[in-house]
PAFI-581763 format. One line per 3 residues: number of its first residue (from 1); their letters; for each residue y, z, x negated of N, C-alpha, C, O, CB. Coordinates in Angstrom, 1 decimal. Each point is the difference from the previous one (the first is absolute). Glycine has a CB too. Layout:
<recs>
NUM	a	Y,Z,X,Y,Z,X,Y,Z,X,Y,Z,X,Y,Z,X ~ ...
</recs>
This chain:
<recs>
1	xxx	64.4,137.9,144.3,0.9,-1.0,-0.7,-0.7,-0.7,-1.1,0.2,-1.2,-0.2,1.7,2.6,0.7 ~ -2.7,-0.7,-1.2,-0.8,-0.7,-1.2,-1.2,-0.6,0.6,-0.4,-1.1,-0.5,1.0,2.7,-1.3 ~ -1.2,-1.1,3.0,-1.2,-0.6,0.4,0.5,-1.3,0.7,-0.7,-1.0,0.0,-0.6,3.2,0.3
4	xxx	2.5,-2.2,0.4,0.7,-1.3,0.5,-0.1,-1.1,-1.1,-0.5,-1.1,0.3,2.0,2.5,1.2 ~ -0.9,-1.0,-2.7,0.1,-1.0,-1.0,-1.4,-0.4,-0.6,-0.1,-1.1,-0.4,2.4,1.9,-0.1 ~ -3.1,0.0,0.5,-1.4,-0.3,-0.5,-1.0,-0.6,1.1,-1.1,-0.6,-0.4,1.4,2.4,-1.3
7	xxx	0.1,-1.8,2.9,-1.0,-0.5,1.1,-0.1,-1.5,-0.3,-1.2,-0.3,0.0,1.9,2.0,1.7 ~ 0.2,-2.7,-1.8,-0.3,-1.2,-0.3,-0.9,-0.3,-1.2,-0.9,-0.9,0.0,2.9,0.5,1.1 ~ -1.8,1.2,-2.1,-0.9,-0.3,-1.1,-1.4,0.5,0.3,-1.0,-0.7,-0.3,2.8,1.0,-1.3
10	xxx	-2.0,0.8,2.2,-1.4,0.5,0.3,-0.7,-1.0,1.0,-1.2,-0.2,0.0,1.9,2.6,-0.3 ~ 0.2,-3.0,1.2,-0.7,-1.0,0.9,-0.4,-1.1,-0.7,-1.1,-0.5,0.2,2.4,1.2,1.7 ~ -0.5,-1.2,-2.9,-0.4,-1.2,-0.7,-1.2,0.3,-1.0,-0.9,-0.8,-0.1,3.3,0.0,0.3
13	xxx	-2.5,1.9,-0.8,-1.1,0.4,-0.8,-1.3,0.1,0.9,-1.1,-0.5,-0.4,2.8,1.7,-1.1 ~ -1.6,-0.6,2.8,-1.1,0.0,0.7,-0.4,-1.4,0.6,-1.2,-0.2,0.1,1.7,2.5,0.3 ~ 0.4,-3.2,-0.2,-0.4,-1.2,0.6,-0.7,-0.8,-1.4,-0.9,-0.8,0.2,2.9,0.8,1.9
16	xxx	-1.6,0.2,-3.2,-0.6,-0.6,-1.1,-1.2,0.4,-0.3,-0.8,-0.9,-0.2,2.7,0.7,-0.6 ~ -2.3,1.4,0.7,-1.2,0.7,-0.1,-1.2,-0.4,1.1,-1.2,-0.2,-0.3,2.7,2.2,-0.7 ~ -1.0,-2.2,2.2,-0.9,-0.4,1.2,-0.2,-1.5,-0.3,-1.2,-0.4,0.1,2.1,2.3,1.8
19	xxx	0.1,-2.7,-2.3,-0.3,-1.3,-0.2,-1.1,-0.4,-1.2,-0.8,-0.9,0.2,3.3,0.7,0.8 ~ -2.4,1.1,-2.1,-0.9,-0.1,-1.1,-1.4,0.4,0.5,-0.9,-0.5,-0.5,2.8,0.8,-1.1 ~ -2.0,0.5,2.5,-1.3,0.5,0.4,-0.8,0.8,-1.1,0.4,0.1,-1.2,-0.5,-2.2,2.7
22	xxx	-1.0,2.7,-1.1,-0.8,0.7,-1.1,-0.7,-0.9,-0.8,-0.4,-1.1,0.4,0.1,3.0,1.0 ~ 0.0,-1.4,-2.6,-0.6,-0.8,-1.1,-1.3,-0.3,0.5,-0.6,0.8,0.7,1.8,0.1,-2.5 ~ -1.8,-2.2,1.5,-1.2,-0.1,0.3,-1.1,0.6,-0.7,0.1,0.4,-1.1,0.8,-2.2,1.9
25	xxx	-2.0,1.8,0.0,-1.3,0.8,-0.8,-0.5,-1.2,-0.8,0.0,-1.2,0.2,-0.9,3.1,1.7 ~ 0.3,-1.2,-2.9,-0.6,-1.0,-1.1,-1.2,-0.6,0.5,-0.8,0.7,0.7,1.5,0.5,-2.7 ~ -0.9,-2.5,1.7,-1.3,-0.7,0.5,-1.2,0.6,-0.7,0.1,0.5,-1.1,1.2,-2.7,1.4
28	xxx	-2.4,2.1,0.2,-1.4,0.6,-0.5,-0.6,-1.2,-0.7,-0.2,-1.0,0.6,-0.2,2.8,1.3 ~ 0.1,-1.6,-3.2,-0.8,-1.1,-0.7,-1.3,0.4,-0.4,-0.2,1.2,-0.5,2.2,-2.0,-0.3 ~ -3.0,0.0,0.9,-1.3,0.3,-0.2,-0.6,-1.3,-1.0,0.1,-1.1,0.5,-0.2,2.5,1.9
31	xxx	-0.3,-1.2,-3.6,-0.7,-1.2,-0.7,-1.4,0.0,0.7,-0.7,1.0,0.2,1.9,-0.9,-2.8 ~ -1.5,-1.3,3.0,-1.2,-0.4,0.7,-1.0,-0.9,-0.8,-1.1,-0.3,0.5,2.4,0.5,1.5 ~ -0.9,-0.7,-3.4,-0.8,-0.7,-0.7,0.5,-0.4,-1.3,1.2,-0.1,-0.1,-2.0,-0.6,2.2
34	xxx	0.1,0.5,-3.2,0.3,-0.6,-1.2,-0.8,-1.0,-0.3,-1.2,0.3,0.1,2.1,1.5,-0.8 ~ -0.5,-3.0,0.2,-0.7,-1.1,-0.4,0.2,-0.3,-1.5,1.1,-0.5,-0.4,-1.0,-0.3,2.9 ~ -1.1,1.0,-3.3,0.3,-0.4,-1.3,-0.3,-1.5,-0.4,-0.9,-0.6,0.6,0.4,2.9,-1.0
37	xxx	1.3,-2.9,-0.6,0.0,-1.5,-0.1,-0.6,0.0,-1.4,-0.3,0.9,-0.6,2.4,-1.8,2.1 ~ -2.1,-0.5,-1.9,-0.6,-0.3,-1.4,1.3,0.5,-1.0,1.2,-0.1,0.4,-2.9,-2.2,0.3 ~ 1.2,2.9,-1.7,1.1,0.5,-1.0,0.8,-1.2,-0.5,-0.6,-1.1,-0.2,-0.9,3.2,-0.6
40	xxx	2.7,-1.9,0.5,0.8,-1.0,-0.6,0.7,0.5,-1.2,-0.3,1.1,-0.4,0.5,-2.2,2.6 ~ 0.7,0.4,-2.8,0.8,0.4,-1.2,0.8,1.2,0.3,0.2,0.8,-0.9,-0.2,-3.1,0.0 ~ 0.6,2.4,2.1,0.9,1.0,0.3,-0.7,1.3,0.5,0.7,1.0,0.3,1.1,-2.7,0.2
43	xxx	-3.1,1.6,-0.4,-0.6,1.2,0.5,-1.1,-0.4,1.2,-0.5,-1.2,0.2,2.7,2.6,-0.8 ~ -2.5,-0.4,1.4,-1.0,-0.1,0.9,0.8,0.0,1.5,0.4,1.0,0.5,-2.4,0.3,-2.2 ~ 2.1,-2.6,2.2,0.6,-0.1,1.3,-0.7,0.6,1.1,-1.2,-0.3,0.2,2.0,-1.6,-1.1
46	xxx	-0.2,2.8,1.7,-0.4,0.8,1.1,0.7,-0.2,1.3,1.3,0.2,0.0,-2.0,1.3,-1.8 ~ 0.1,-1.9,2.9,0.6,0.0,1.3,-0.2,1.2,0.7,-1.2,0.5,0.2,0.8,-2.8,-0.2 ~ 1.5,3.0,0.4,-0.2,1.2,0.7,0.5,-0.3,1.5,1.0,-0.7,0.2,-0.5,2.2,-2.4
49	xxx	-1.4,-1.1,3.3,0.5,-0.2,1.3,0.3,1.3,0.5,-0.7,1.0,-0.3,-0.6,-3.1,0.7 ~ 2.5,2.1,0.4,0.5,1.2,0.5,0.1,-0.2,1.6,0.3,-1.0,0.6,1.0,1.6,-2.9 ~ -1.6,0.6,2.8,0.4,0.0,1.6,1.1,1.0,0.1,-0.1,1.2,-0.3,-2.4,-1.7,1.2
52	xxx	3.6,-0.1,-0.3,1.2,0.7,0.1,0.3,0.4,1.5,0.0,-0.9,0.8,0.8,-0.3,-2.9 ~ -0.5,2.3,2.5,0.1,0.4,1.5,1.6,0.6,0.2,0.6,0.6,-0.9,-3.4,0.1,1.2 ~ 3.3,-1.1,0.8,1.4,0.6,0.3,-0.2,0.9,1.1,-0.3,-0.4,1.1,1.5,-1.6,-1.9
55	xxx	-0.9,3.2,0.3,0.0,1.2,1.0,1.2,0.3,0.8,0.2,1.0,0.6,-1.7,-0.1,-2.0 ~ 2.5,-2.1,1.3,1.3,0.2,0.9,-0.1,-0.8,1.2,-0.7,-1.0,0.2,2.2,1.5,-2.2 ~ -0.6,0.0,2.9,0.1,-0.8,1.3,0.8,-1.3,0.0,0.0,-0.8,1.0,-0.1,3.0,0.0
58	xxx	0.7,-2.5,-2.2,0.8,-1.3,-0.3,-0.5,-0.6,-1.1,-0.7,0.6,-0.9,2.6,0.2,1.9 ~ -1.6,-2.2,-1.0,-0.5,-0.9,-1.1,0.5,0.6,-1.3,1.2,0.5,-0.1,-1.2,-2.5,1.7 ~ -0.8,1.8,-2.6,0.5,0.5,-1.3,0.1,-1.1,-1.2,-1.0,-0.3,-0.6,0.0,2.5,1.3
61	xxx	2.2,-2.6,-1.0,0.2,-1.1,-0.8,-0.2,0.4,-1.5,0.9,0.6,-0.6,0.7,-1.6,2.4 ~ -2.8,0.8,-2.5,-0.3,0.4,-1.3,0.6,-1.3,-0.8,-0.3,-1.1,0.3,-1.9,2.6,0.3 ~ 3.1,-1.2,-1.5,0.6,-1.1,-0.9,-1.1,-0.3,-1.1,-0.2,-1.2,-0.3,2.8,2.0,0.7
64	xxx	-3.3,0.3,-0.9,-1.1,-0.3,-1.0,-0.5,1.4,-0.2,0.6,1.0,0.5,0.5,-3.1,-1.7 ~ -2.2,2.2,0.3,-0.6,1.3,-0.4,-0.7,-0.2,-1.4,-0.6,-1.1,-0.3,0.4,1.8,2.8 ~ 0.3,0.4,-3.1,-0.7,0.0,-1.4,-1.3,0.9,0.0,-0.1,0.7,1.0,2.4,-1.1,-2.1
67	xxx	-3.0,0.4,0.3,-1.2,1.1,-0.2,-0.6,-0.1,-1.4,0.1,-0.9,-0.8,-0.8,0.6,3.4 ~ 0.1,1.3,-2.8,-0.8,0.3,-1.2,-1.3,0.6,0.3,-0.2,1.0,0.7,2.3,-0.7,-1.8 ~ -3.0,-0.9,0.5,-1.5,0.3,0.4,-0.5,1.0,-1.0,0.0,-0.3,-1.2,-0.5,-2.1,2.3
70	xxx	0.1,3.5,-0.9,-0.4,1.1,-0.9,-1.5,0.3,0.1,-0.4,0.4,1.1,2.6,0.7,-1.0 ~ -3.0,-1.1,-1.0,-1.4,0.3,-0.1,-0.2,1.0,-1.1,0.3,-0.3,-1.2,-0.9,-2.0,2.1 ~ -0.1,3.4,-0.6,-0.3,1.1,-1.1,1.1,0.4,-0.6,0.0,0.1,-1.3,-2.1,-1.0,0.9
73	xxx	3.2,1.1,1.2,1.4,0.5,-0.7,0.6,-1.1,-0.8,1.0,0.3,-0.7,-1.7,2.0,0.5 ~ 0.3,-3.6,0.1,0.6,-0.9,-0.9,0.5,-1.1,0.9,-0.6,-0.4,1.0,-0.9,1.0,-2.9 ~ 2.7,-1.1,1.7,0.4,-1.2,0.6,-0.6,-1.2,-0.5,-0.1,-0.3,-1.2,2.0,1.4,1.5
76	xxx	-2.6,-1.8,0.7,-0.6,-1.4,-0.5,0.7,-1.3,0.4,-0.3,-1.1,-0.4,-1.8,2.2,0.7 ~ 3.2,-0.8,0.4,0.7,-1.3,0.3,1.2,0.4,1.0,0.0,1.0,0.7,-2.2,-2.5,-0.9 ~ 3.1,0.6,0.1,1.2,0.2,0.9,0.3,-1.4,0.6,-0.1,-1.0,-0.6,1.1,3.0,-0.8
79	xxx	-0.6,-2.0,2.6,0.3,-1.2,0.8,1.1,0.2,1.0,0.6,1.1,0.2,-2.9,-1.8,-0.6 ~ 2.5,-0.4,1.0,1.0,0.0,1.1,-0.3,-1.0,1.0,-0.9,-0.8,-0.1,2.6,1.6,-1.4 ~ -0.9,-0.7,2.7,-0.1,-1.0,1.1,1.4,-0.3,0.2,0.7,0.8,0.6,-2.8,-0.1,0.4
82	xxx	2.6,-1.9,-1.4,1.4,-0.4,0.1,0.5,-0.6,1.3,1.2,-0.2,0.2,-1.3,-0.1,-2.7 ~ -0.9,-0.2,3.3,0.3,-0.7,1.2,0.3,1.2,1.1,-0.7,0.9,0.2,-0.7,-3.0,-0.8 ~ 2.6,1.8,1.2,0.3,1.0,1.3,-1.2,0.0,0.9,-0.7,-1.0,0.2,3.2,0.6,-0.3
85	xxx	-2.5,1.6,0.8,-1.1,0.1,1.0,0.7,0.8,1.1,0.7,1.0,-0.2,-2.8,-1.0,-1.4 ~ 1.8,-0.5,2.9,0.6,0.9,1.1,-1.2,0.6,0.6,-0.9,-0.7,0.5,2.9,-0.7,0.0 ~ -2.1,2.8,-0.6,-1.1,0.7,0.7,0.2,0.1,1.5,1.1,0.5,0.3,-1.5,0.8,-2.5
88	xxx	-0.3,-1.6,3.0,0.2,0.2,1.5,-0.2,1.5,0.4,-0.7,0.7,-0.7,-0.2,-3.0,1.0 ~ 1.6,2.8,0.7,-0.2,1.4,0.5,-1.5,0.3,0.2,-0.7,-0.6,0.8,3.0,0.5,0.3 ~ -2.9,1.2,-1.9,-1.1,0.5,0.3,-1.3,-1.0,-0.3,-1.1,0.2,0.6,2.6,1.3,1.0
91	xxx	-1.1,-2.5,-2.4,-1.1,-0.9,-0.5,-0.3,0.0,-1.4,0.5,0.8,-0.7,0.1,-2.2,2.5 ~ -1.5,0.5,-2.1,-0.4,0.0,-1.5,-0.1,-1.4,-0.4,-0.3,-0.9,0.8,-1.1,3.1,-0.6 ~ 1.7,-2.6,-1.6,-0.2,-1.2,-0.4,-0.8,0.1,-1.2,-0.1,1.1,-0.6,2.1,-1.8,1.7
94	xxx	-2.5,-0.3,-1.7,-0.8,-0.1,-1.2,0.8,-0.9,-1.0,0.5,-1.1,0.3,-2.8,1.5,1.1 ~ 2.2,0.0,-2.6,0.8,-0.7,-1.2,-0.6,0.1,-1.2,-0.3,1.0,-0.6,2.2,-0.5,1.6 ~ -2.2,-1.7,-1.6,-0.6,0.1,-1.3,0.9,-0.4,-1.2,0.8,-0.9,0.1,-3.1,0.5,1.1
97	xxx	2.1,1.1,-2.5,0.8,-0.2,-1.0,-0.8,0.0,-1.1,-1.1,0.5,0.0,3.0,0.5,1.0 ~ -1.4,-1.7,-2.1,-0.7,-0.1,-1.3,0.6,0.8,-1.1,1.2,0.0,-0.1,-1.8,-2.1,0.8 ~ -0.1,2.7,-1.5,0.7,0.7,-1.2,-1.3,-0.4,-1.0,-1.1,-0.3,0.3,2.8,2.5,0.9
100	xxx	-1.2,-2.0,-2.6,-0.8,0.0,-1.1,-0.5,1.4,-0.7,0.8,0.9,0.0,0.4,-3.0,-0.3 ~ -2.3,2.2,-0.1,-0.4,1.1,-0.7,0.0,-0.5,-1.5,-0.7,-1.0,-0.3,-0.5,2.1,2.3 ~ 1.8,-0.4,-2.8,-0.1,-0.3,-1.4,-1.3,0.6,-0.5,0.1,1.2,-0.5,2.3,-1.3,0.3
103	xxx	-3.6,-0.4,0.1,-1.2,0.4,-0.2,-0.2,0.7,-1.3,-0.9,0.8,-0.2,0.3,-2.5,1.7 ~ 1.5,1.4,-2.6,-0.2,0.6,-1.2,0.8,1.2,-0.2,-0.1,0.7,-1.0,-0.5,-2.9,0.1 ~ 1.5,2.5,1.9,0.8,1.3,-0.2,-0.6,1.3,0.9,0.3,1.2,-0.2,1.9,-2.8,-0.1
106	xxx	-3.1,1.2,1.1,-0.5,1.1,1.0,-1.3,0.8,-0.8,-0.7,-0.6,-0.7,1.4,-1.0,3.0 ~ -0.8,2.9,-2.0,-1.1,0.6,-0.5,-1.3,-0.3,0.4,-0.2,-0.5,1.1,1.6,1.9,-1.4 ~ -2.5,-1.2,-0.4,-1.3,-0.2,0.5,-0.5,0.6,1.1,-1.0,-0.6,0.6,0.7,0.3,-2.6
109	xxx	0.8,1.4,2.6,-0.4,0.6,1.2,0.5,-0.8,1.1,-0.6,-0.1,1.1,0.6,2.3,-2.0 ~ 1.2,-2.9,0.8,0.4,-1.0,1.1,-0.8,-1.2,-0.1,-0.5,-0.5,1.0,3.0,1.3,-0.9 ~ -2.7,-1.3,-1.3,-0.8,-1.3,0.0,-1.3,0.2,0.6,-0.6,-0.9,0.5,1.7,0.1,-2.6
112	xxx	-1.7,1.9,2.1,-1.3,0.3,0.6,0.1,-0.2,1.7,-0.8,-0.6,0.7,0.2,2.4,-2.8 ~ 1.7,-1.1,2.4,0.4,-0.1,1.6,-0.1,-1.5,0.5,-0.5,-0.3,1.1,2.1,2.4,-1.3 ~ -1.0,-3.0,-0.7,0.1,-1.4,0.4,-1.4,-0.7,0.3,0.0,-1.0,0.6,2.1,1.0,-1.9
115	xxx	-3.2,0.7,0.8,-1.3,-0.6,0.3,-0.6,0.5,1.2,-1.1,-0.4,0.3,0.8,0.0,-2.6 ~ 1.0,1.3,2.9,-0.6,0.6,1.3,0.3,-0.8,1.3,0.8,-0.9,-0.1,-0.5,3.1,-1.0 ~ -0.8,-1.9,2.3,0.2,-0.7,1.2,1.2,0.6,0.6,0.7,-0.6,0.9,-3.2,0.0,-0.5
118	xxx	3.0,1.8,-0.8,1.0,0.8,0.7,0.8,0.6,-1.0,-0.5,0.0,-1.2,-0.9,0.5,3.1 ~ 2.6,-0.1,-1.8,0.9,0.6,-0.9,0.8,1.1,0.7,0.7,-0.4,1.0,-0.7,-1.7,-2.4 ~ 0.1,3.3,1.0,0.8,1.0,0.4,1.1,-0.2,-0.7,0.0,-0.1,-1.2,-1.6,1.7,1.8
121	xxx	2.8,-1.8,0.1,1.4,-0.2,-0.6,1.1,0.5,0.7,-0.2,0.3,1.2,-0.6,-2.2,-2.0 ~ 2.0,2.1,0.2,1.2,0.3,0.6,0.9,-1.1,-0.1,0.1,-0.7,-1.1,-0.5,3.0,0.6 ~ 1.1,-2.7,1.7,1.0,-0.9,0.0,1.4,0.5,0.4,0.3,0.5,1.1,-2.1,-2.1,-0.6
124	xxx	2.8,1.5,-1.7,1.2,0.7,0.1,1.0,-1.3,0.0,-0.3,-1.0,-0.6,-0.4,3.4,-0.6 ~ 1.9,-2.1,1.9,0.9,-1.0,0.1,1.2,0.3,0.8,0.2,1.1,0.4,-1.9,-2.6,-0.7 ~ 2.4,0.4,0.7,1.2,0.2,0.8,0.3,-1.2,0.9,-0.1,-1.1,-0.5,1.0,2.6,-1.3
127	xxx	-0.6,-1.3,3.1,0.3,-0.9,1.0,1.5,0.0,-0.1,0.7,1.0,0.0,-2.8,-0.7,1.4 ~ 2.5,-1.7,-1.3,1.6,-0.1,0.1,0.2,-0.5,1.3,-0.2,-1.2,0.2,0.7,0.7,-2.7 ~ 0.1,1.4,3.4,0.3,-0.5,1.5,1.5,-0.2,0.2,0.9,0.7,-0.5,-2.9,0.6,1.4
130	xxx	2.2,-2.4,-0.3,1.3,-0.5,0.2,0.5,0.8,1.1,-0.7,0.1,1.0,0.2,-2.6,-1.9 ~ 1.7,3.1,0.9,0.6,0.8,1.0,1.3,-0.8,0.4,0.2,-1.1,-0.5,-1.1,3.4,-0.4 ~ 1.6,-1.7,1.9,1.2,-0.5,0.4,1.1,-0.2,-1.2,0.6,-1.1,-0.3,-1.1,2.3,2.7
133	xxx	0.6,0.0,-3.1,1.1,-0.2,-1.0,-0.5,0.1,-1.5,0.7,-0.3,-0.9,0.9,1.4,2.7 ~ -3.0,-0.8,-2.1,-0.5,0.1,-1.2,-1.5,-0.2,0.2,-0.6,-0.1,1.0,2.5,1.7,-1.8 ~ -2.4,-1.7,-0.5,-1.6,-0.2,-0.1,-0.4,1.5,-0.3,0.5,0.7,-0.9,-0.7,-3.3,-0.1
136	xxx	-0.8,3.1,1.9,-0.6,1.4,-0.4,-1.2,-0.2,-0.9,-0.8,-0.9,0.1,1.6,1.8,2.2 ~ -0.9,0.0,-3.1,-1.3,0.0,-0.9,-0.9,1.1,0.6,0.4,1.2,0.1,0.8,-2.1,-2.3 ~ -2.4,0.4,2.5,-1.0,1.1,0.7,-1.1,0.0,-1.1,-0.7,-1.0,-0.1,1.1,0.5,2.8
139	xxx	-0.5,1.6,-3.5,-1.0,-0.1,-0.9,-1.3,0.4,0.9,0.1,0.6,1.1,1.4,-0.1,-3.2 ~ -2.8,-0.8,1.4,-1.2,0.3,0.8,-1.1,0.1,-1.0,0.0,-0.4,-1.2,0.8,-1.0,3.3 ~ -1.9,2.2,-1.7,-1.1,0.1,-0.9,-1.3,-0.2,1.0,-0.1,0.5,1.1,1.5,1.3,-2.9
142	xxx	-2.4,-2.5,1.4,-1.3,0.0,0.8,-1.1,0.2,-1.0,0.0,-0.6,-1.1,0.8,-0.9,3.1 ~ -1.7,2.3,-1.4,-1.1,0.5,-0.8,-1.3,-0.5,0.6,-0.2,0.3,1.1,1.5,1.8,-1.8 ~ -2.1,-2.8,0.1,-1.3,-0.4,0.8,-1.1,-0.8,-0.9,0.2,-0.3,-1.1,1.3,0.2,3.3
145	xxx	-2.6,-0.1,-1.6,-1.1,-0.8,-0.6,0.3,-1.5,0.4,0.2,-0.2,1.1,-2.1,2.2,-1.0 ~ 1.9,-3.0,-1.0,0.3,-1.4,0.2,-1.2,-0.8,-0.3,-0.5,0.0,-1.1,2.9,0.4,0.7 ~ -2.8,-1.1,1.4,-1.2,-1.0,-0.4,0.4,-1.1,-0.9,1.2,-0.5,0.1,-2.3,0.8,2.1
148	xxx	0.2,-0.6,-3.2,0.2,-1.1,-0.9,-0.9,-1.1,0.2,-1.2,0.1,0.2,2.0,1.5,-1.7 ~ -0.1,-2.7,1.3,-0.8,-1.3,-0.1,0.5,-0.8,-1.3,0.9,0.4,-0.7,-1.2,-0.6,3.4 ~ -0.4,-1.0,-2.9,0.3,-0.9,-1.1,-0.2,-1.4,0.5,-0.7,-0.3,1.0,-0.1,2.1,-2.7
151	xxx	1.4,-2.7,0.9,0.0,-1.4,0.3,-1.5,-0.3,-0.2,-0.7,0.5,-0.9,3.2,-1.1,0.3 ~ -3.0,-0.4,1.4,-1.4,-0.5,-0.3,0.0,-0.9,-1.5,0.8,-0.8,-0.2,-1.4,0.7,2.9 ~ -0.3,0.4,-3.4,-0.2,-0.4,-1.3,0.9,0.7,-1.1,-0.1,-0.3,-1.2,-0.5,-1.8,2.4
154	xxx	1.4,3.0,-0.6,0.8,0.8,-0.9,-0.9,0.9,-1.0,-1.1,0.5,0.4,2.9,-0.5,1.6 ~ -1.2,0.1,-3.1,-0.7,1.0,-0.9,0.9,1.0,-0.5,1.2,-0.2,-0.3,-2.8,-1.6,-0.4 ~ 1.1,3.0,0.6,0.9,1.1,-0.6,0.3,-0.2,-1.4,-0.8,-0.6,-0.7,-0.1,2.0,2.3
157	xxx	1.9,-0.9,-2.1,0.1,-0.2,-1.5,-1.0,0.9,-0.8,-0.4,1.0,0.5,2.8,-1.5,-0.2 ~ -2.7,0.0,-1.4,-1.1,0.6,-0.9,0.9,1.3,-0.5,1.2,0.0,-0.2,-2.6,-2.4,-0.6 ~ 0.6,3.5,0.7,0.5,1.2,-0.5,-0.3,0.1,-1.5,0.4,1.0,-0.6,-0.6,0.0,2.9
</recs>
């Protein structure tokens, strides 16, 4: 008797959970390059290029993502990509974003790294993925060595 009363509710709940589907796997993000620009009033502009891979069998609508670049355990800059990206199934795309390094607030150990050709860094952030009923927040962390470049005619700030 109780089961007969609960059966329609259980069927509705089952149908809803199947319609929502499983949560998507988080995309894989790799920083593939940093390009330093001429220092300005607001700091040292840096373009960071990311390769983002979708490990899911369905397209993944990323509304936006943010990131924090960490070098020698110090955050050197935060940025975001506000334009929506649709990641095709099992494919990758490349995205470039700009952030500023406040050159006067970072320690000398980090400043020395800026003179190198490569930088060991941690990139931490969150993907905001549009779902059927809500936006899912998928945190990520990428660790690696990033090649660095600079503008032609660019000069690094004096220390």
